[in-house]
N, CA, C and O atoms as a Tripos MOL2 file, in Angstrom:
@<TRIPOS>MOLECULE
protein
  220   219    55     0     0
PROTEIN
NO_CHARGES

@<TRIPOS>ATOM
      1 N         -31.0840  -49.5860  121.0220 N.3       1 MET1
      2 CA        -31.5120  -49.9280  122.3810 C.3       1 MET1
      3 C         -30.6400  -49.1650  123.3740 C.2       1 MET1
      4 O         -29.4240  -49.0690  123.2080 O.2       1 MET1
      5 N         -31.2650  -48.6400  124.3770 N.am      2 HIS2
      6 CA        -30.5580  -47.8920  125.4130 C.3       2 HIS2
      7 C         -30.1130  -48.8490  126.5230 C.2       2 HIS2
      8 O         -30.6500  -49.9470  126.6680 O.2       2 HIS2
      9 N         -29.1200  -48.4070  127.3030 N.am      3 TRP3
     10 CA        -28.6010  -49.2460  128.3970 C.3       3 TRP3
     11 C         -29.6910  -49.6190  129.3810 C.2       3 TRP3
     12 O         -29.7150  -50.7500  129.8670 O.2       3 TRP3
     13 N         -30.6000  -48.6910  129.6910 N.am      4 LYS4
     14 CA        -31.6540  -49.0040  130.6590 C.3       4 LYS4
     15 C         -32.5280  -50.1510  130.1470 C.2       4 LYS4
     16 O         -32.8750  -51.0560  130.9060 O.2       4 LYS4
     17 N         -32.8770  -50.1120  128.8800 N.am      5 ASP5
     18 CA        -33.6770  -51.1990  128.2890 C.3       5 ASP5
     19 C         -32.9330  -52.5250  128.3600 C.2       5 ASP5
     20 O         -33.5260  -53.5620  128.6570 O.2       5 ASP5
     21 N         -31.6410  -52.4890  128.0870 N.am      6 LEU6
     22 CA        -30.8380  -53.7070  128.1240 C.3       6 LEU6
     23 C         -30.7030  -54.2320  129.5510 C.2       6 LEU6
     24 O         -30.8170  -55.4360  129.7800 O.2       6 LEU6
     25 N         -30.4650  -53.3450  130.5060 N.am      7 LEU7
     26 CA        -30.3050  -53.7660  131.8980 C.3       7 LEU7
     27 C         -31.5950  -54.3690  132.4600 C.2       7 LEU7
     28 O         -31.5410  -55.2170  133.3510 O.2       7 LEU7
     29 N         -32.7480  -53.9410  131.9500 N.am      8 ASP8
     30 CA        -34.0190  -54.5240  132.3820 C.3       8 ASP8
     31 C         -34.1380  -55.9890  131.9580 C.2       8 ASP8
     32 O         -34.8940  -56.7520  132.5590 O.2       8 ASP8
     33 N         -33.3940  -56.3760  130.9280 N.am      9 LYS9
     34 CA        -33.4750  -57.7340  130.3950 C.3       9 LYS9
     35 C         -32.3430  -58.6520  130.8820 C.2       9 LYS9
     36 O         -32.4650  -59.8750  130.8150 O.2       9 LYS9
     37 N         -31.2510  -58.0650  131.3680 N.am     10 LEU10
     38 CA        -30.0940  -58.8520  131.7920 C.3      10 LEU10
     39 C         -30.1430  -59.1770  133.2830 C.2      10 LEU10
     40 O         -30.7460  -58.4520  134.0750 O.2      10 LEU10
     41 N         -29.5000  -60.2760  133.6420 N.am     11 ALA11
     42 CA        -29.3630  -60.6590  135.0520 C.3      11 ALA11
     43 C         -27.9720  -61.2340  135.2510 C.2      11 ALA11
     44 O         -27.3420  -61.7060  134.3050 O.2      11 ALA11
     45 N         -27.5060  -61.1910  136.4740 N.am     12 CYS12
     46 CA        -26.2070  -61.7640  136.8250 C.3      12 CYS12
     47 C         -26.2610  -63.2700  136.5770 C.2      12 CYS12
     48 O         -27.1780  -63.9380  137.0540 O.2      12 CYS12
     49 N         -25.2990  -63.8110  135.8410 N.am     13 PRO13
     50 CA        -25.3040  -65.2510  135.5980 C.3      13 PRO13
     51 C         -25.0010  -66.0730  136.8520 C.2      13 PRO13
     52 O         -25.3120  -67.2630  136.8950 O.2      13 PRO13
     53 N         -24.4050  -65.4640  137.8610 N.am     14 ALA14
     54 CA        -24.0570  -66.1900  139.0890 C.3      14 ALA14
     55 C         -25.2370  -66.2990  140.0480 C.2      14 ALA14
     56 O         -25.5070  -67.3790  140.5730 O.2      14 ALA14
     57 N         -25.9500  -65.1830  140.2850 N.am     15 CYS15
     58 CA        -27.0000  -65.2010  141.3100 C.3      15 CYS15
     59 C         -28.3740  -64.7710  140.7940 C.2      15 CYS15
     60 O         -29.3530  -64.7970  141.5390 O.2      15 CYS15
     61 N         -28.4460  -64.3780  139.5280 N.am     16 LYS16
     62 CA        -29.7090  -64.0080  138.8580 C.3      16 LYS16
     63 C         -30.3330  -62.7030  139.3410 C.2      16 LYS16
     64 O         -31.5130  -62.4560  139.0950 O.2      16 LYS16
     65 N         -29.5560  -61.8630  140.0270 N.am     17 GLN17
     66 CA        -30.0520  -60.5550  140.4700 C.3      17 GLN17
     67 C         -29.8350  -59.5100  139.3750 C.2      17 GLN17
     68 O         -29.2210  -59.8000  138.3480 O.2      17 GLN17
     69 N         -30.3310  -58.3170  139.5930 N.am     18 SER18
     70 CA        -30.2530  -57.2270  138.6200 C.3      18 SER18
     71 C         -28.8270  -56.7160  138.4600 C.2      18 SER18
     72 O         -27.9940  -56.8350  139.3590 O.2      18 SER18
     73 N         -28.5730  -56.1420  137.2830 N.am     19 LEU19
     74 CA        -27.3010  -55.4940  136.9990 C.3      19 LEU19
     75 C         -27.5320  -53.9960  136.8830 C.2      19 LEU19
     76 O         -28.5730  -53.5490  136.4000 O.2      19 LEU19
     77 N         -26.5470  -53.2270  137.3320 N.am     20 VAL20
     78 CA        -26.5790  -51.7700  137.2010 C.3      20 VAL20
     79 C         -25.2510  -51.3240  136.6060 C.2      20 VAL20
     80 O         -24.2750  -52.0750  136.6050 O.2      20 VAL20
     81 N         -25.2240  -50.0990  136.1040 N.am     21 ILE21
     82 CA        -23.9720  -49.5650  135.5700 C.3      21 ILE21
     83 C         -23.0020  -49.3940  136.7230 C.2      21 ILE21
     84 O         -23.3470  -48.8260  137.7590 O.2      21 ILE21
     85 N         -21.7690  -49.8960  136.5360 N.am     22 GLY22
     86 CA        -20.7680  -49.8660  137.5970 C.3      22 GLY22
     87 C         -20.1730  -48.4900  137.8130 C.2      22 GLY22
     88 O         -20.3620  -47.5790  137.0070 O.2      22 GLY22
     89 N         -19.4550  -48.3540  138.9090 N.am     23 THR23
     90 CA        -18.8090  -47.0790  139.2190 C.3      23 THR23
     91 C         -17.5550  -46.8700  138.3800 C.2      23 THR23
     92 O         -17.1530  -45.7330  138.1330 O.2      23 THR23
     93 N         -16.9420  -47.9550  137.9460 N.am     24 GLN24
     94 CA        -15.7890  -47.8570  137.0490 C.3      24 GLN24
     95 C         -16.2910  -47.7860  135.6160 C.2      24 GLN24
     96 O         -17.3520  -48.3240  135.2990 O.2      24 GLN24
     97 N         -15.5430  -47.1310  134.7620 N.am     25 ALA25
     98 CA        -15.9360  -47.0250  133.3620 C.3      25 ALA25
     99 C         -16.0090  -48.4140  132.7280 C.2      25 ALA25
    100 O         -15.1770  -49.2790  133.0000 O.2      25 ALA25
    101 N         -17.0030  -48.6070  131.8930 N.am     26 ASP26
    102 CA        -17.1800  -49.8500  131.1380 C.3      26 ASP26
    103 C         -17.3450  -51.0810  132.0170 C.2      26 ASP26
    104 O         -16.7060  -52.1060  131.7790 O.2      26 ASP26
    105 N         -18.1930  -50.9850  133.0230 N.am     27 THR27
    106 CA        -18.4970  -52.1450  133.8690 C.3      27 THR27
    107 C         -19.9830  -52.1910  134.2040 C.2      27 THR27
    108 O         -20.6780  -51.1750  134.1680 O.2      27 THR27
    109 N         -20.4510  -53.3890  134.5300 N.am     28 LEU28
    110 CA        -21.7860  -53.6020  135.0830 C.3      28 LEU28
    111 C         -21.6110  -54.3090  136.4110 C.2      28 LEU28
    112 O         -20.7990  -55.2260  136.5300 O.2      28 LEU28
    113 N         -22.3800  -53.8790  137.4240 N.am     29 ARG29
    114 CA        -22.2720  -54.4600  138.7590 C.3      29 ARG29
    115 C         -23.5700  -55.1470  139.1380 C.2      29 ARG29
    116 O         -24.6600  -54.6390  138.8760 O.2      29 ARG29
    117 N         -23.4360  -56.3190  139.7620 N.am     30 CYS30
    118 CA        -24.5930  -57.0610  140.2390 C.3      30 CYS30
    119 C         -25.0470  -56.4820  141.5730 C.2      30 CYS30
    120 O         -24.2270  -56.2070  142.4490 O.2      30 CYS30
    121 N         -26.3600  -56.2970  141.7240 N.am     31 THR31
    122 CA        -26.9020  -55.7560  142.9690 C.3      31 THR31
    123 C         -26.9690  -56.8110  144.0700 C.2      31 THR31
    124 O         -27.1420  -56.4660  145.2390 O.2      31 THR31
    125 N         -26.8360  -58.0810  143.7200 N.am     32 GLY32
    126 CA        -26.9130  -59.1570  144.7040 C.3      32 GLY32
    127 C         -25.5590  -59.5720  145.2430 C.2      32 GLY32
    128 O         -25.2900  -59.4370  146.4360 O.2      32 GLY32
    129 N         -24.7020  -60.0820  144.3590 N.am     33 CYS33
    130 CA        -23.4220  -60.6510  144.8080 C.3      33 CYS33
    131 C         -22.2460  -59.7020  144.6130 C.2      33 CYS33
    132 O         -21.1120  -60.0570  144.9340 O.2      33 CYS33
    133 N         -22.4960  -58.4970  144.0890 N.am     34 ASN34
    134 CA        -21.4750  -57.4600  143.8780 C.3      34 ASN34
    135 C         -20.3900  -57.8450  142.8830 C.2      34 ASN34
    136 O         -19.3040  -57.2650  142.9020 O.2      34 ASN34
    137 N         -20.6630  -58.8140  142.0130 N.am     35 ARG35
    138 CA        -19.7030  -59.0950  140.9520 C.3      35 ARG35
    139 C         -19.7230  -57.9320  139.9600 C.2      35 ARG35
    140 O         -20.7660  -57.3300  139.7020 O.2      35 ARG35
    141 N         -18.5540  -57.6350  139.4150 N.am     36 VAL36
    142 CA        -18.4140  -56.5580  138.4370 C.3      36 VAL36
    143 C         -17.9810  -57.1860  137.1230 C.2      36 VAL36
    144 O         -16.9390  -57.8360  137.0430 O.2      36 VAL36
    145 N         -18.7980  -56.9840  136.0930 N.am     37 TYR37
    146 CA        -18.5510  -57.5670  134.7820 C.3      37 TYR37
    147 C         -18.0230  -56.4950  133.8340 C.2      37 TYR37
    148 O         -18.5260  -55.3720  133.8330 O.2      37 TYR37
    149 N         -17.0180  -56.8260  133.0300 N.am     38 PRO38
    150 CA        -16.4950  -55.8430  132.0850 C.3      38 PRO38
    151 C         -17.4290  -55.6560  130.8960 C.2      38 PRO38
    152 O         -18.2050  -56.5440  130.5420 O.2      38 PRO38
    153 N         -17.3320  -54.4760  130.2900 N.am     39 VAL39
    154 CA        -18.0310  -54.1770  129.0410 C.3      39 VAL39
    155 C         -16.9500  -53.8040  128.0360 C.2      39 VAL39
    156 O         -16.1930  -52.8570  128.2500 O.2      39 VAL39
    157 N         -16.8800  -54.5470  126.9440 N.am     40 GLN40
    158 CA        -15.8660  -54.2910  125.9180 C.3      40 GLN40
    159 C         -16.5620  -53.9800  124.6000 C.2      40 GLN40
    160 O         -17.3960  -54.7580  124.1360 O.2      40 GLN40
    161 N         -16.2230  -52.8500  124.0000 N.am     41 ASP41
    162 CA        -16.8380  -52.4200  122.7400 C.3      41 ASP41
    163 C         -18.3640  -52.4210  122.8440 C.2      41 ASP41
    164 O         -19.0520  -52.8600  121.9220 O.2      41 ASP41
    165 N         -18.8870  -51.9330  123.9590 N.am     42 ASP42
    166 CA        -20.3250  -51.8550  124.2410 C.3      42 ASP42
    167 C         -21.0090  -53.2110  124.3480 C.2      42 ASP42
    168 O         -22.2280  -53.2970  124.2030 O.2      42 ASP42
    169 N         -20.2440  -54.2720  124.5980 N.am     43 ILE43
    170 CA        -20.7960  -55.6130  124.7720 C.3      43 ILE43
    171 C         -20.4910  -56.0930  126.1840 C.2      43 ILE43
    172 O         -19.3210  -56.2270  126.5420 O.2      43 ILE43
    173 N         -21.5280  -56.3580  127.0090 N.am     44 PRO44
    174 CA        -21.2880  -56.8740  128.3610 C.3      44 PRO44
    175 C         -20.7250  -58.2990  128.2960 C.2      44 PRO44
    176 O         -21.2700  -59.1580  127.6030 O.2      44 PRO44
    177 N         -19.6410  -58.5360  129.0160 N.am     45 ILE45
    178 CA        -19.0230  -59.8540  129.0810 C.3      45 ILE45
    179 C         -19.5090  -60.5110  130.3720 C.2      45 ILE45
    180 O         -18.8950  -60.3570  131.4280 O.2      45 ILE45
    181 N         -20.6150  -61.2440  130.2740 N.am     46 LEU46
    182 CA        -21.2590  -61.8060  131.4670 C.3      46 LEU46
    183 C         -20.7860  -63.2310  131.7180 C.2      46 LEU46
    184 O         -21.5790  -64.1720  131.7440 O.2      46 LEU46
    185 N         -19.5010  -63.3660  131.9000 N.am     47 LEU47
    186 CA        -18.8770  -64.6530  132.2380 C.3      47 LEU47
    187 C         -18.3720  -64.5610  133.6790 C.2      47 LEU47
    188 O         -17.6160  -63.6510  134.0190 O.2      47 LEU47
    189 N         -18.7880  -65.4920  134.5090 N.am     48 VAL48
    190 CA        -18.4280  -65.4460  135.9180 C.3      48 VAL48
    191 C         -16.9170  -65.4510  136.1100 C.2      48 VAL48
    192 O         -16.4110  -64.7900  137.0170 O.2      48 VAL48
    193 N         -16.1930  -66.1820  135.2770 N.am     49 ASP49
    194 CA        -14.7360  -66.2340  135.4380 C.3      49 ASP49
    195 C         -14.0410  -64.9430  134.9900 C.2      49 ASP49
    196 O         -12.8580  -64.7600  135.2780 O.2      49 ASP49
    197 N         -14.7380  -64.0540  134.3000 N.am     50 ARG50
    198 CA        -14.1710  -62.7560  133.9200 C.3      50 ARG50
    199 C         -14.5550  -61.6460  134.8990 C.2      50 ARG50
    200 O         -14.0370  -60.5340  134.8050 O.2      50 ARG50
    201 N         -15.4570  -61.9400  135.8350 N.am     51 ALA51
    202 CA        -15.9350  -60.9390  136.7830 C.3      51 ALA51
    203 C         -14.9800  -60.8110  137.9640 C.2      51 ALA51
    204 O         -14.2450  -61.7380  138.3040 O.2      51 ALA51
    205 N         -15.0160  -59.6360  138.5740 N.am     52 THR52
    206 CA        -14.3240  -59.4200  139.8460 C.3      52 THR52
    207 C         -15.4180  -59.1620  140.8890 C.2      52 THR52
    208 O         -16.5640  -58.8910  140.5300 O.2      52 THR52
    209 N         -15.0730  -59.2460  142.1590 N.am     53 VAL53
    210 CA        -16.0560  -58.9900  143.2100 C.3      53 VAL53
    211 C         -15.7310  -57.6690  143.8650 C.2      53 VAL53
    212 O         -14.6350  -57.4760  144.3910 O.2      53 VAL53
    213 N         -16.7020  -56.7460  143.8300 N.am     54 ALA54
    214 CA        -16.5240  -55.4240  144.4380 C.3      54 ALA54
    215 C         -16.6050  -55.5270  145.9430 C.2      54 ALA54
    216 O         -17.2950  -56.3940  146.4790 O.2      54 ALA54
    217 N         -15.9070  -54.6490  146.6200 N.am     55 LYS55
    218 CA        -15.9040  -54.6360  148.0790 C.3      55 LYS55
    219 C         -16.9580  -53.7140  148.6030 C.2      55 LYS55
    220 O         -17.1070  -53.5730  149.8170 O.2      55 LYS55
@<TRIPOS>BOND
     1     1     2 1
     2     2     3 1
     3     3     4 2
     4     3     5 am
     5     5     6 1
     6     6     7 1
     7     7     8 2
     8     7     9 am
     9     9    10 1
    10    10    11 1
    11    11    12 2
    12    11    13 am
    13    13    14 1
    14    14    15 1
    15    15    16 2
    16    15    17 am
    17    17    18 1
    18    18    19 1
    19    19    20 2
    20    19    21 am
    21    21    22 1
    22    22    23 1
    23    23    24 2
    24    23    25 am
    25    25    26 1
    26    26    27 1
    27    27    28 2
    28    27    29 am
    29    29    30 1
    30    30    31 1
    31    31    32 2
    32    31    33 am
    33    33    34 1
    34    34    35 1
    35    35    36 2
    36    35    37 am
    37    37    38 1
    38    38    39 1
    39    39    40 2
    40    39    41 am
    41    41    42 1
    42    42    43 1
    43    43    44 2
    44    43    45 am
    45    45    46 1
    46    46    47 1
    47    47    48 2
    48    47    49 am
    49    49    50 1
    50    50    51 1
    51    51    52 2
    52    51    53 am
    53    53    54 1
    54    54    55 1
    55    55    56 2
    56    55    57 am
    57    57    58 1
    58    58    59 1
    59    59    60 2
    60    59    61 am
    61    61    62 1
    62    62    63 1
    63    63    64 2
    64    63    65 am
    65    65    66 1
    66    66    67 1
    67    67    68 2
    68    67    69 am
    69    69    70 1
    70    70    71 1
    71    71    72 2
    72    71    73 am
    73    73    74 1
    74    74    75 1
    75    75    76 2
    76    75    77 am
    77    77    78 1
    78    78    79 1
    79    79    80 2
    80    79    81 am
    81    81    82 1
    82    82    83 1
    83    83    84 2
    84    83    85 am
    85    85    86 1
    86    86    87 1
    87    87    88 2
    88    87    89 am
    89    89    90 1
    90    90    91 1
    91    91    92 2
    92    91    93 am
    93    93    94 1
    94    94    95 1
    95    95    96 2
    96    95    97 am
    97    97    98 1
    98    98    99 1
    99    99   100 2
   100    99   101 am
   101   101   102 1
   102   102   103 1
   103   103   104 2
   104   103   105 am
   105   105   106 1
   106   106   107 1
   107   107   108 2
   108   107   109 am
   109   109   110 1
   110   110   111 1
   111   111   112 2
   112   111   113 am
   113   113   114 1
   114   114   115 1
   115   115   116 2
   116   115   117 am
   117   117   118 1
   118   118   119 1
   119   119   120 2
   120   119   121 am
   121   121   122 1
   122   122   123 1
   123   123   124 2
   124   123   125 am
   125   125   126 1
   126   126   127 1
   127   127   128 2
   128   127   129 am
   129   129   130 1
   130   130   131 1
   131   131   132 2
   132   131   133 am
   133   133   134 1
   134   134   135 1
   135   135   136 2
   136   135   137 am
   137   137   138 1
   138   138   139 1
   139   139   140 2
   140   139   141 am
   141   141   142 1
   142   142   143 1
   143   143   144 2
   144   143   145 am
   145   145   146 1
   146   146   147 1
   147   147   148 2
   148   147   149 am
   149   149   150 1
   150   150   151 1
   151   151   152 2
   152   151   153 am
   153   153   154 1
   154   154   155 1
   155   155   156 2
   156   155   157 am
   157   157   158 1
   158   158   159 1
   159   159   160 2
   160   159   161 am
   161   161   162 1
   162   162   163 1
   163   163   164 2
   164   163   165 am
   165   165   166 1
   166   166   167 1
   167   167   168 2
   168   167   169 am
   169   169   170 1
   170   170   171 1
   171   171   172 2
   172   171   173 am
   173   173   174 1
   174   174   175 1
   175   175   176 2
   176   175   177 am
   177   177   178 1
   178   178   179 1
   179   179   180 2
   180   179   181 am
   181   181   182 1
   182   182   183 1
   183   183   184 2
   184   183   185 am
   185   185   186 1
   186   186   187 1
   187   187   188 2
   188   187   189 am
   189   189   190 1
   190   190   191 1
   191   191   192 2
   192   191   193 am
   193   193   194 1
   194   194   195 1
   195   195   196 2
   196   195   197 am
   197   197   198 1
   198   198   199 1
   199   199   200 2
   200   199   201 am
   201   201   202 1
   202   202   203 1
   203   203   204 2
   204   203   205 am
   205   205   206 1
   206   206   207 1
   207   207   208 2
   208   207   209 am
   209   209   210 1
   210   210   211 1
   211   211   212 2
   212   211   213 am
   213   213   214 1
   214   214   215 1
   215   215   216 2
   216   215   217 am
   217   217   218 1
   218   218   219 1
   219   219   220 2
@<TRIPOS>SUBSTRUCTURE
     1 MET1         2 RESIDUE 1 A MET
     2 HIS2         6 RESIDUE 1 A HIS
     3 TRP3        10 RESIDUE 1 A TRP
     4 LYS4        14 RESIDUE 1 A LYS
     5 ASP5        18 RESIDUE 1 A ASP
     6 LEU6        22 RESIDUE 1 A LEU
     7 LEU7        26 RESIDUE 1 A LEU
     8 ASP8        30 RESIDUE 1 A ASP
     9 LYS9        34 RESIDUE 1 A LYS
    10 LEU10       38 RESIDUE 1 A LEU
    11 ALA11       42 RESIDUE 1 A ALA
    12 CYS12       46 RESIDUE 1 A CYS
    13 PRO13       50 RESIDUE 1 A PRO
    14 ALA14       54 RESIDUE 1 A ALA
    15 CYS15       58 RESIDUE 1 A CYS
    16 LYS16       62 RESIDUE 1 A LYS
    17 GLN17       66 RESIDUE 1 A GLN
    18 SER18       70 RESIDUE 1 A SER
    19 LEU19       74 RESIDUE 1 A LEU
    20 VAL20       78 RESIDUE 1 A VAL
    21 ILE21       82 RESIDUE 1 A ILE
    22 GLY22       86 RESIDUE 1 A GLY
    23 THR23       90 RESIDUE 1 A THR
    24 GLN24       94 RESIDUE 1 A GLN
    25 ALA25       98 RESIDUE 1 A ALA
    26 ASP26      102 RESIDUE 1 A ASP
    27 THR27      106 RESIDUE 1 A THR
    28 LEU28      110 RESIDUE 1 A LEU
    29 ARG29      114 RESIDUE 1 A ARG
    30 CYS30      118 RESIDUE 1 A CYS
    31 THR31      122 RESIDUE 1 A THR
    32 GLY32      126 RESIDUE 1 A GLY
    33 CYS33      130 RESIDUE 1 A CYS
    34 ASN34      134 RESIDUE 1 A ASN
    35 ARG35      138 RESIDUE 1 A ARG
    36 VAL36      142 RESIDUE 1 A VAL
    37 TYR37      146 RESIDUE 1 A TYR
    38 PRO38      150 RESIDUE 1 A PRO
    39 VAL39      154 RESIDUE 1 A VAL
    40 GLN40      158 RESIDUE 1 A GLN
    41 ASP41      162 RESIDUE 1 A ASP
    42 ASP42      166 RESIDUE 1 A ASP
    43 ILE43      170 RESIDUE 1 A ILE
    44 PRO44      174 RESIDUE 1 A PRO
    45 ILE45      178 RESIDUE 1 A ILE
    46 LEU46      182 RESIDUE 1 A LEU
    47 LEU47      186 RESIDUE 1 A LEU
    48 VAL48      190 RESIDUE 1 A VAL
    49 ASP49      194 RESIDUE 1 A ASP
    50 ARG50      198 RESIDUE 1 A ARG
    51 ALA51      202 RESIDUE 1 A ALA
    52 THR52      206 RESIDUE 1 A THR
    53 VAL53      210 RESIDUE 1 A VAL
    54 ALA54      214 RESIDUE 1 A ALA
    55 LYS55      218 RESIDUE 1 A LYS
């Protein structure tokens, strides 16, 4: 599965908006609330308490 296919199926757990590949390596960013979720070993860690908020 490619990242685009996966991103079409995932949503931000905080606000339910779309996720896009982040500007930092190994991150996904929410298009709604700007939370940035880490990706470790090609696995998105979609836990709100592990996210940071982009400015």
